[in-house]
TIRO-2110 file (N, C-alpha, C; in Angstrom, 1 decimal):
// TIRO-2110
79.7, 47.9, 29.0, N, 1, A
78.6, 47.5, 29.7, CA, 1, A
78.9, 47.2, 31.3, C, 1, A
80.0, 46.7, 31.5, N, 2, A
80.1, 46.7, 32.9, CA, 2, A
80.3, 47.9, 33.6, C, 2, A
80.8, 48.9, 33.2, N, 3, A
81.0, 50.2, 33.6, CA, 3, A
79.4, 50.7, 34.0, C, 3, A
78.5, 50.5, 33.0, N, 4, A
77.2, 51.1, 33.1, CA, 4, A
76.4, 50.1, 34.1, C, 4, A
76.9, 49.0, 34.2, N, 5, A
76.2, 48.1, 35.3, CA, 5, A
76.8, 48.3, 36.6, C, 5, A
77.8, 48.3, 36.7, N, 6, A
78.5, 48.5, 38.2, CA, 6, A
78.5, 49.8, 38.7, C, 6, A
78.6, 50.9, 37.9, N, 7, A
78.8, 52.3, 38.6, CA, 7, A
77.8, 53.2, 37.8, C, 7, A
76.6, 52.8, 36.9, N, 8, A
75.8, 53.5, 36.3, CA, 8, A
76.7, 54.8, 35.6, C, 8, A
78.1, 54.4, 34.9, N, 9, A
78.5, 55.3, 34.2, CA, 9, A
77.9, 55.8, 32.9, C, 9, A
77.4, 57.3, 32.8, N, 10, A
76.9, 57.8, 32.1, CA, 10, A
77.8, 57.5, 30.5, C, 10, A
79.0, 58.2, 30.7, N, 11, A
80.0, 58.0, 29.5, CA, 11, A
80.0, 56.9, 28.8, C, 11, A
80.1, 56.0, 29.8, N, 12, A
80.3, 54.6, 29.0, CA, 12, A
78.7, 54.1, 28.4, C, 12, A
77.5, 54.5, 29.0, N, 13, A
76.4, 54.5, 28.4, CA, 13, A
76.3, 55.3, 27.2, C, 13, A
76.8, 56.4, 27.1, N, 14, A
77.0, 57.1, 25.7, CA, 14, A
77.4, 56.5, 24.6, C, 14, A
78.7, 56.0, 24.9, N, 15, A
79.4, 55.2, 24.0, CA, 15, A
78.9, 53.9, 23.6, C, 15, A
78.1, 53.3, 24.6, N, 16, A
77.5, 52.1, 24.3, CA, 16, A
76.3, 52.4, 23.1, C, 16, A
75.6, 53.4, 23.5, N, 17, A
74.6, 54.1, 22.7, CA, 17, A
75.1, 54.4, 21.3, C, 17, A
76.1, 55.2, 21.3, N, 18, A
76.7, 55.5, 20.1, CA, 18, A
77.1, 54.3, 19.1, C, 18, A
77.6, 53.2, 19.7, N, 19, A
77.8, 52.1, 18.8, CA, 19, A
76.6, 51.1, 18.6, C, 19, A
75.6, 51.1, 19.6, N, 20, A
74.4, 50.2, 19.2, CA, 20, A
73.4, 50.6, 18.4, C, 20, A
73.1, 51.9, 18.6, N, 21, A
72.0, 52.6, 18.2, CA, 21, A
72.0, 52.6, 16.6, C, 21, A
72.9, 52.7, 15.9, N, 22, A
72.5, 52.7, 14.2, CA, 22, A
72.8, 51.4, 13.8, C, 22, A
73.3, 50.4, 14.6, N, 23, A
73.0, 49.2, 14.1, CA, 23, A
71.9, 48.4, 14.7, C, 23, A
71.3, 48.7, 15.6, N, 24, A
69.9, 48.3, 16.0, CA, 24, A
68.8, 48.9, 15.1, C, 24, A
69.1, 50.1, 14.7, N, 25, A
68.2, 50.7, 13.7, CA, 25, A
68.0, 49.7, 12.5, C, 25, A
69.1, 49.6, 12.0, N, 26, A
69.4, 49.0, 10.5, CA, 26, A
68.8, 47.5, 10.8, C, 26, A
69.1, 46.8, 11.9, N, 27, A
68.7, 45.4, 12.1, CA, 27, A
67.0, 45.5, 12.2, C, 27, A
66.4, 46.5, 12.9, N, 28, A
65.2, 46.7, 13.0, CA, 28, A
64.5, 46.9, 11.5, C, 28, A
64.9, 47.8, 10.8, N, 29, A
64.6, 48.3, 9.4, CA, 29, A
64.6, 47.1, 8.6, C, 29, A
65.5, 46.4, 8.4, N, 30, A
65.8, 45.2, 7.7, CA, 30, A
64.3, 44.2, 7.7, C, 30, A
63.7, 44.2, 9.0, N, 31, A
62.6, 43.4, 9.2, CA, 31, A
61.5, 44.1, 8.5, C, 31, A
61.5, 45.1, 7.9, N, 32, A
60.3, 45.9, 7.5, CA, 32, A
59.6, 46.9, 8.1, C, 32, A
60.2, 47.4, 9.2, N, 33, A
59.8, 48.4, 10.1, CA, 33, A
60.3, 49.6, 9.5, C, 33, A
59.4, 50.7, 9.5, N, 34, A
59.9, 52.1, 9.0, CA, 34, A
60.6, 52.8, 9.7, C, 34, A
61.4, 53.6, 9.5, N, 35, A
62.6, 54.4, 9.9, CA, 35, A
62.1, 55.1, 11.2, C, 35, A
60.9, 55.9, 11.4, N, 36, A
60.5, 56.5, 12.5, CA, 36, A
60.2, 55.4, 13.5, C, 36, A
59.6, 54.4, 13.1, N, 37, A
59.3, 53.3, 14.4, CA, 37, A
60.5, 52.8, 14.6, C, 37, A
61.4, 52.5, 13.9, N, 38, A
62.7, 51.9, 14.2, CA, 38, A
63.3, 52.8, 15.2, C, 38, A
63.5, 54.0, 14.9, N, 39, A
64.1, 54.8, 16.1, CA, 39, A
63.3, 54.8, 17.3, C, 39, A
62.1, 54.7, 17.6, N, 40, A
61.4, 54.7, 18.5, CA, 40, A
61.8, 53.4, 19.4, C, 40, A
62.1, 52.3, 18.7, N, 41, A
62.1, 51.2, 19.1, CA, 41, A
63.5, 51.1, 19.8, C, 41, A
64.5, 51.6, 18.9, N, 42, A
65.8, 51.8, 19.5, CA, 42, A
66.0, 52.7, 20.7, C, 42, A
65.2, 53.6, 20.8, N, 43, A
65.1, 54.5, 22.0, CA, 43, A
64.8, 53.8, 23.3, C, 43, A
63.6, 52.8, 23.0, N, 44, A
63.0, 52.2, 24.3, CA, 44, A
64.2, 50.9, 24.4, C, 44, A
64.8, 50.4, 23.4, N, 45, A
65.8, 49.3, 23.9, CA, 45, A
67.0, 49.8, 24.6, C, 45, A
67.3, 51.0, 24.2, N, 46, A
68.4, 51.5, 24.9, CA, 46, A
68.2, 51.8, 26.4, C, 46, A
66.7, 52.3, 26.6, N, 47, A
66.3, 52.9, 27.9, CA, 47, A
66.2, 51.7, 28.7, C, 47, A
65.7, 50.4, 28.2, N, 48, A
65.8, 49.2, 28.8, CA, 48, A
67.1, 48.7, 29.1, C, 48, A
68.2, 49.0, 28.2, N, 49, A
69.7, 48.6, 28.6, CA, 49, A
70.0, 49.4, 29.8, C, 49, A
69.7, 50.5, 29.9, N, 50, A
70.1, 51.4, 31.0, CA, 50, A
69.5, 51.0, 32.2, C, 50, A
68.2, 50.8, 32.2, N, 51, A
67.4, 50.4, 33.4, CA, 51, A
67.7, 48.9, 33.9, C, 51, A
68.0, 47.9, 32.8, N, 52, A
68.3, 46.5, 33.2, CA, 52, A
69.6, 46.3, 33.3, C, 52, A
70.6, 47.2, 33.2, N, 53, A
71.9, 46.8, 33.2, CA, 53, A
72.5, 46.0, 34.3, C, 53, A
72.0, 46.0, 35.6, N, 54, A
72.2, 45.1, 36.5, CA, 54, A
72.0, 43.7, 36.3, C, 54, A
71.0, 43.5, 35.3, N, 55, A
70.8, 42.1, 35.0, CA, 55, A
71.6, 41.5, 33.9, C, 55, A
72.5, 42.3, 33.4, N, 56, A
73.7, 41.8, 32.6, CA, 56, A
74.5, 41.1, 33.3, C, 56, A
74.9, 39.8, 32.5, N, 57, A
75.8, 38.7, 33.0, CA, 57, A
76.5, 38.3, 31.8, C, 57, A
78.2, 38.7, 31.9, N, 58, A
78.8, 38.4, 30.9, CA, 58, A
79.2, 37.0, 30.8, C, 58, A
79.0, 36.2, 31.8, N, 59, A
79.5, 34.7, 31.7, CA, 59, A
78.1, 33.9, 30.9, C, 59, A
77.0, 34.7, 30.7, N, 60, A
75.8, 34.2, 30.1, CA, 60, A
75.6, 34.6, 28.6, C, 60, A
76.0, 35.9, 28.2, N, 61, A
75.9, 36.4, 26.9, CA, 61, A
76.8, 37.5, 26.7, C, 61, A
77.2, 37.8, 25.5, N, 62, A
78.0, 39.0, 25.0, CA, 62, A
77.3, 40.1, 25.0, C, 62, A
77.6, 41.0, 25.1, N, 63, A
77.0, 42.6, 25.4, CA, 63, A
75.9, 42.6, 24.0, C, 63, A
76.6, 42.4, 22.7, N, 64, A
75.8, 42.4, 21.6, CA, 64, A
74.7, 41.4, 21.6, C, 64, A
74.9, 40.2, 21.9, N, 65, A
73.6, 39.2, 22.0, CA, 65, A
72.6, 39.9, 23.0, C, 65, A
72.8, 40.2, 24.2, N, 66, A
72.1, 40.8, 25.1, CA, 66, A
71.2, 41.8, 24.6, C, 66, A
71.8, 42.8, 24.0, N, 67, A
71.2, 44.0, 23.6, CA, 67, A
70.0, 43.6, 22.4, C, 67, A
70.8, 42.9, 21.2, N, 68, A
70.0, 42.4, 20.4, CA, 68, A
68.7, 41.5, 20.9, C, 68, A
68.9, 40.8, 21.7, N, 69, A
67.7, 39.9, 22.2, CA, 69, A
66.6, 41.0, 22.9, C, 69, A
66.9, 41.8, 23.7, N, 70, A
65.8, 43.2, 24.2, CA, 70, A
65.3, 43.7, 22.7, C, 70, A
66.2, 44.1, 21.7, N, 71, A
65.5, 44.6, 20.6, CA, 71, A
64.6, 43.8, 19.9, C, 71, A
65.0, 42.6, 19.8, N, 72, A
64.2, 41.6, 19.1, CA, 72, A
62.6, 41.3, 19.9, C, 72, A
62.7, 41.3, 21.3, N, 73, A
61.8, 41.0, 22.1, CA, 73, A
60.9, 42.4, 21.9, C, 73, A
61.5, 43.5, 21.9, N, 74, A
60.6, 44.8, 21.9, CA, 74, A
60.0, 44.9, 20.5, C, 74, A
60.7, 44.5, 19.5, N, 75, A
60.1, 44.6, 18.1, CA, 75, A
58.9, 43.7, 17.9, C, 75, A
59.0, 42.4, 18.6, N, 76, A
57.9, 41.5, 18.8, CA, 76, A
56.7, 42.0, 19.5, C, 76, A
56.9, 42.8, 20.4, N, 77, A
55.9, 43.4, 21.4, CA, 77, A
55.2, 44.4, 20.5, C, 77, A
55.7, 45.3, 19.5, N, 78, A
55.3, 46.4, 18.8, CA, 78, A
54.4, 45.7, 17.8, C, 78, A
54.9, 44.9, 17.2, N, 79, A
54.2, 44.2, 16.1, CA, 79, A
52.9, 43.5, 16.6, C, 79, A
53.2, 42.8, 17.7, N, 80, A
52.0, 42.2, 18.2, CA, 80, A
50.7, 43.0, 18.6, C, 80, A
51.3, 44.4, 19.3, N, 81, A
50.5, 45.2, 19.6, CA, 81, A
49.9, 46.1, 18.2, C, 81, A
50.6, 45.9, 17.4, N, 82, A
49.7, 46.7, 15.8, CA, 82, A
48.7, 45.7, 15.4, C, 82, A
49.1, 44.4, 15.4, N, 83, A
48.1, 43.3, 15.1, CA, 83, A
47.1, 42.6, 15.9, C, 83, A
46.8, 43.4, 16.9, N, 84, A
45.8, 42.9, 17.6, CA, 84, A
44.5, 42.8, 16.8, C, 84, A
44.0, 41.8, 16.9, N, 85, A
42.7, 41.6, 16.3, CA, 85, A
41.6, 42.5, 16.6, C, 85, A
40.9, 43.0, 15.6, N, 86, A
39.7, 44.0, 16.0, CA, 86, A
38.4, 43.1, 16.1, C, 86, A
37.7, 43.6, 17.3, N, 87, A
36.6, 42.6, 17.4, CA, 87, A
35.4, 42.9, 16.3, C, 87, A
34.9, 41.8, 16.0, N, 88, A
33.9, 41.7, 14.8, CA, 88, A
32.9, 42.9, 14.9, C, 88, A
32.3, 43.2, 15.9, N, 89, A
31.3, 44.0, 15.7, CA, 89, A
32.0, 45.4, 15.4, C, 89, A
33.2, 45.7, 16.0, N, 90, A
33.7, 47.0, 15.8, CA, 90, A
34.0, 47.2, 14.3, C, 90, A
34.5, 46.0, 13.8, N, 91, A
35.1, 46.2, 12.5, CA, 91, A
33.8, 46.3, 11.4, C, 91, A
32.7, 45.8, 11.8, N, 92, A
31.4, 45.8, 11.1, CA, 92, A
31.0, 47.2, 11.2, C, 92, A
30.9, 48.0, 12.3, N, 93, A
30.5, 49.0, 12.8, CA, 93, A
31.3, 49.9, 11.8, C, 93, A
32.6, 49.9, 11.8, N, 94, A
33.4, 50.9, 11.2, CA, 94, A
33.3, 50.6, 9.4, C, 94, A
33.0, 49.4, 8.9, N, 95, A
32.9, 49.1, 7.5, CA, 95, A
31.4, 49.9, 7.2, C, 95, A
30.6, 49.7, 8.1, N, 96, A
29.1, 50.1, 7.9, CA, 96, A
29.0, 51.8, 8.0, C, 96, A
29.8, 52.4, 8.8, N, 97, A
29.6, 53.4, 9.1, CA, 97, A
30.0, 54.5, 7.7, C, 97, A
28.9, 55.2, 7.7, N, 98, A
29.1, 56.3, 6.1, CA, 98, A
28.9, 57.6, 6.8, C, 98, A
29.3, 57.8, 7.9, N, 99, A
29.3, 59.2, 8.8, CA, 99, A
28.0, 59.7, 9.3, C, 99, A
27.0, 58.6, 9.3, N, 100, A
25.7, 58.9, 9.7, CA, 100, A
25.9, 59.1, 11.3, C, 100, A
25.0, 59.9, 12.1, N, 101, A
24.8, 59.8, 13.4, CA, 101, A
24.2, 58.5, 14.0, C, 101, A
24.8, 58.0, 15.0, N, 102, A
24.1, 57.0, 15.8, CA, 102, A
22.7, 57.2, 16.3, C, 102, A
21.8, 56.5, 16.2, N, 103, A
20.6, 56.8, 16.8, CA, 103, A
20.8, 56.3, 18.3, C, 103, A
19.4, 57.0, 19.0, N, 104, A
19.3, 56.7, 20.4, CA, 104, A
19.4, 55.5, 20.8, C, 104, A
18.9, 54.5, 20.1, N, 105, A
19.0, 53.1, 20.7, CA, 105, A
20.3, 52.5, 20.6, C, 105, A
21.2, 52.8, 19.4, N, 106, A
22.5, 52.7, 19.7, CA, 106, A
23.3, 53.0, 20.8, C, 106, A
23.2, 54.4, 20.9, N, 107, A
23.8, 55.1, 22.0, CA, 107, A
23.4, 54.5, 23.3, C, 107, A
22.2, 54.0, 23.8, N, 108, A
21.7, 53.5, 24.7, CA, 108, A
22.1, 51.8, 25.0, C, 108, A
22.4, 51.3, 23.9, N, 109, A
22.9, 50.0, 24.0, CA, 109, A
24.5, 49.9, 24.3, C, 109, A
25.2, 50.7, 23.7, N, 110, A
26.7, 50.8, 24.0, CA, 110, A
26.8, 51.5, 25.6, C, 110, A
26.0, 52.3, 25.9, N, 111, A
25.9, 52.7, 27.5, CA, 111, A
25.8, 51.8, 28.4, C, 111, A
24.6, 50.7, 27.9, N, 112, A
24.4, 49.6, 28.9, CA, 112, A
25.5, 48.6, 28.8, C, 112, A
26.0, 48.5, 27.6, N, 113, A
27.1, 47.4, 27.6, CA, 113, A
28.3, 47.9, 28.4, C, 113, A
28.5, 49.2, 28.3, N, 114, A
29.7, 49.9, 28.9, CA, 114, A
29.4, 49.7, 30.5, C, 114, A
28.3, 50.0, 30.9, N, 115, A
28.0, 49.9, 32.3, CA, 115, A
28.3, 48.2, 32.9, C, 115, A
27.6, 47.5, 32.1, N, 116, A
27.7, 46.1, 32.5, CA, 116, A
29.3, 45.5, 32.4, C, 116, A
30.0, 46.1, 31.6, N, 117, A
31.3, 45.7, 31.6, CA, 117, A
32.3, 46.7, 32.8, C, 117, A
32.0, 47.7, 33.1, N, 118, A
32.3, 48.3, 34.4, CA, 118, A
31.9, 47.6, 35.7, C, 118, A
30.8, 46.9, 35.7, N, 119, A
30.4, 46.1, 36.8, CA, 119, A
31.2, 45.0, 36.9, C, 119, A
31.4, 44.3, 35.7, N, 120, A
32.1, 43.0, 35.8, CA, 120, A
33.5, 43.1, 36.1, C, 120, A
34.1, 44.4, 35.6, N, 121, A
35.4, 44.4, 35.9, CA, 121, A
35.7, 44.8, 37.4, C, 121, A
34.8, 45.4, 37.9, N, 122, A
34.8, 45.8, 39.6, CA, 122, A
34.7, 44.4, 40.2, C, 122, A
34.0, 43.3, 39.5, N, 123, A
34.0, 42.4, 40.4, CA, 123, A
35.2, 41.3, 40.3, C, 123, A
36.1, 41.6, 39.6, N, 124, A
37.3, 40.9, 39.3, CA, 124, A
38.4, 41.0, 40.7, C, 124, A
39.2, 40.1, 40.9, N, 125, A
40.1, 40.6, 42.1, CA, 125, A
41.0, 41.7, 41.5, C, 125, A
41.5, 42.4, 42.5, N, 126, A
42.0, 43.8, 42.2, CA, 126, A
43.3, 43.7, 41.2, C, 126, A
44.2, 42.3, 41.7, N, 127, A
45.3, 42.4, 40.8, CA, 127, A
45.1, 41.8, 39.4, C, 127, A
44.0, 41.2, 39.2, N, 128, A
43.6, 40.8, 37.8, CA, 128, A
43.0, 42.4, 37.1, C, 128, A
42.3, 43.0, 37.8, N, 129, A
41.7, 44.1, 37.2, CA, 129, A
42.6, 45.3, 36.6, C, 129, A
43.7, 45.3, 37.7, N, 130, A
44.8, 46.3, 37.4, CA, 130, A
45.3, 45.9, 36.0, C, 130, A
45.8, 44.5, 35.8, N, 131, A
46.5, 44.1, 35.0, CA, 131, A
45.9, 44.2, 33.6, C, 131, A
44.6, 43.9, 33.6, N, 132, A
43.7, 43.9, 32.4, CA, 132, A
43.3, 45.5, 32.1, C, 132, A
43.0, 46.3, 33.1, N, 133, A
43.0, 47.7, 32.6, CA, 133, A
44.5, 48.3, 31.9, C, 133, A
45.5, 48.0, 32.4, N, 134, A
46.9, 48.3, 31.8, CA, 134, A
47.0, 47.7, 30.5, C, 134, A
46.7, 46.5, 30.3, N, 135, A
46.9, 45.9, 29.0, CA, 135, A
45.8, 46.5, 27.8, C, 135, A
44.5, 46.5, 28.2, N, 136, A
43.5, 46.9, 27.3, CA, 136, A
43.2, 48.3, 27.3, C, 136, A
43.0, 49.0, 28.5, N, 137, A
42.9, 50.3, 28.5, CA, 137, A
44.0, 51.4, 28.4, C, 137, A
45.2, 50.9, 28.7, N, 138, A
46.4, 51.4, 28.8, CA, 138, A
47.1, 51.2, 27.6, C, 138, A
46.6, 50.3, 26.8, N, 139, A
47.2, 49.7, 25.7, CA, 139, A
48.8, 49.3, 25.7, C, 139, A
49.1, 48.7, 27.1, N, 140, A
50.4, 48.3, 27.2, CA, 140, A
50.8, 46.8, 26.7, C, 140, A
51.8, 46.4, 26.4, N, 141, A
52.2, 45.3, 26.1, CA, 141, A
52.4, 44.4, 27.5, C, 141, A
52.6, 43.0, 27.4, N, 142, A
52.6, 42.3, 28.8, CA, 142, A
53.9, 42.9, 29.2, C, 142, A
55.0, 42.9, 28.4, N, 143, A
56.3, 43.1, 28.7, CA, 143, A
56.5, 44.5, 29.4, C, 143, A
55.6, 45.5, 28.9, N, 144, A
55.7, 46.9, 29.5, CA, 144, A
54.9, 46.6, 30.9, C, 144, A
54.0, 46.1, 31.1, N, 145, A
53.4, 45.9, 32.3, CA, 145, A
54.2, 45.1, 33.4, C, 145, A
54.9, 44.2, 32.9, N, 146, A
55.9, 43.4, 33.8, CA, 146, A
57.1, 44.7, 34.2, C, 146, A
57.5, 45.4, 33.2, N, 147, A
58.6, 46.3, 33.5, CA, 147, A
57.9, 47.3, 34.6, C, 147, A
56.7, 48.0, 34.5, N, 148, A
56.2, 48.8, 35.2, CA, 148, A
55.9, 48.4, 36.7, C, 148, A
55.6, 47.1, 36.8, N, 149, A
54.9, 46.4, 38.0, CA, 149, A
55.9, 45.7, 38.8, C, 149, A
57.1, 45.2, 38.1, N, 150, A
58.0, 44.4, 38.8, CA, 150, A
57.7, 42.9, 38.6, C, 150, A
56.5, 42.6, 38.3, N, 151, A
56.0, 41.2, 38.3, CA, 151, A
56.5, 40.4, 37.1, C, 151, A
56.8, 39.2, 37.3, N, 152, A
57.3, 38.3, 36.1, CA, 152, A
56.5, 38.1, 35.2, C, 152, A
56.9, 38.0, 33.8, N, 153, A
55.9, 38.3, 32.7, CA, 153, A
55.0, 37.0, 32.8, C, 153, A
55.4, 35.7, 33.2, N, 154, A
54.3, 34.6, 33.4, CA, 154, A
53.2, 35.1, 34.3, C, 154, A
53.4, 35.8, 35.4, N, 155, A
52.3, 36.2, 36.3, CA, 155, A
51.3, 37.2, 35.6, C, 155, A
51.9, 38.1, 34.9, N, 156, A
51.2, 39.1, 34.2, CA, 156, A
50.2, 38.3, 33.2, C, 156, A
50.7, 37.2, 32.4, N, 157, A
50.0, 36.5, 31.5, CA, 157, A
48.8, 35.7, 32.1, C, 157, A
49.1, 35.2, 33.2, N, 158, A
48.3, 34.4, 34.1, CA, 158, A
47.1, 35.3, 34.5, C, 158, A
47.7, 36.4, 35.0, N, 159, A
46.3, 37.3, 35.6, CA, 159, A
45.3, 37.7, 34.5, C, 159, A
46.0, 38.1, 33.3, N, 160, A
45.3, 38.3, 32.3, CA, 160, A
44.4, 37.5, 31.7, C, 160, A
44.9, 36.2, 31.7, N, 161, A
44.0, 34.9, 31.1, CA, 161, A
42.9, 34.7, 31.9, C, 161, A
43.3, 34.6, 33.4, N, 162, A
42.0, 34.4, 34.4, CA, 162, A
41.3, 35.4, 34.2, C, 162, A
41.5, 36.7, 34.4, N, 163, A
40.6, 37.9, 34.3, CA, 163, A
39.5, 37.7, 33.4, C, 163, A
40.2, 37.8, 32.1, N, 164, A
39.3, 37.7, 30.8, CA, 164, A
38.5, 36.4, 30.7, C, 164, A
38.9, 35.2, 31.3, N, 165, A
38.1, 34.1, 31.4, CA, 165, A
36.9, 34.5, 32.4, C, 165, A
37.0, 35.0, 33.6, N, 166, A
36.1, 35.3, 34.1, CA, 166, A
35.2, 36.6, 33.6, C, 166, A
35.6, 37.4, 33.1, N, 167, A
34.7, 38.6, 32.3, CA, 167, A
33.8, 37.8, 31.2, C, 167, A
34.4, 36.9, 30.6, N, 168, A
33.8, 36.2, 29.5, CA, 168, A
32.8, 35.3, 30.0, C, 168, A
32.9, 34.8, 31.4, N, 169, A
31.6, 34.1, 31.9, CA, 169, A
30.8, 35.0, 32.5, C, 169, A
31.0, 36.1, 32.9, N, 170, A
30.0, 37.3, 33.4, CA, 170, A
29.3, 38.0, 32.3, C, 170, A
29.9, 38.2, 31.1, N, 171, A
29.5, 38.9, 30.0, CA, 171, A
28.8, 37.9, 29.1, C, 171, A
28.6, 36.7, 29.3, N, 172, A
28.0, 35.7, 28.1, CA, 172, A
26.8, 36.2, 27.5, C, 172, A
25.9, 36.7, 28.4, N, 173, A
24.5, 37.2, 27.9, CA, 173, A
24.8, 38.3, 27.1, C, 173, A
25.9, 39.1, 26.9, N, 174, A
26.0, 40.3, 25.9, CA, 174, A
26.1, 39.8, 24.5, C, 174, A
26.4, 38.6, 24.1, N, 175, A
26.8, 38.2, 22.7, CA, 175, A
25.6, 37.8, 22.1, C, 175, A
END
């Protein structure tokens, strides 16, 4: 790990990958995740290990502890993303849809609501709007947004919370 951290040694990373990948896959699958998804998580974890190797500090944790913590956090992100609650209206629409085409009034109502949402989003502070769009339109986890933007996770969460509060206030007449 130190060779990866200090000199970006690809051979050392390959050895690290060969050692941890099968163990991580087993660790993730034991919690009930399917094989395919476990492989994807392992790939993402090892990519994170490569990207964040400079953050590894052997005085704070062993390599295995550090890698398994990254894996655990990534798995939690995936589970949260899968278990996001579906808005009640959408769930009712899906349950009640019998393949019938929506009528013109439904289409118009959706277009009007969409327009109001776009206007409300445009009135948000740019930093809040960007983070909300990444989270909800880009379907990224908070951790993925933090990684992409370089902002601390707490900042991401605060911007989302404040932006959603503002949207809720602006769109309260839609309820």
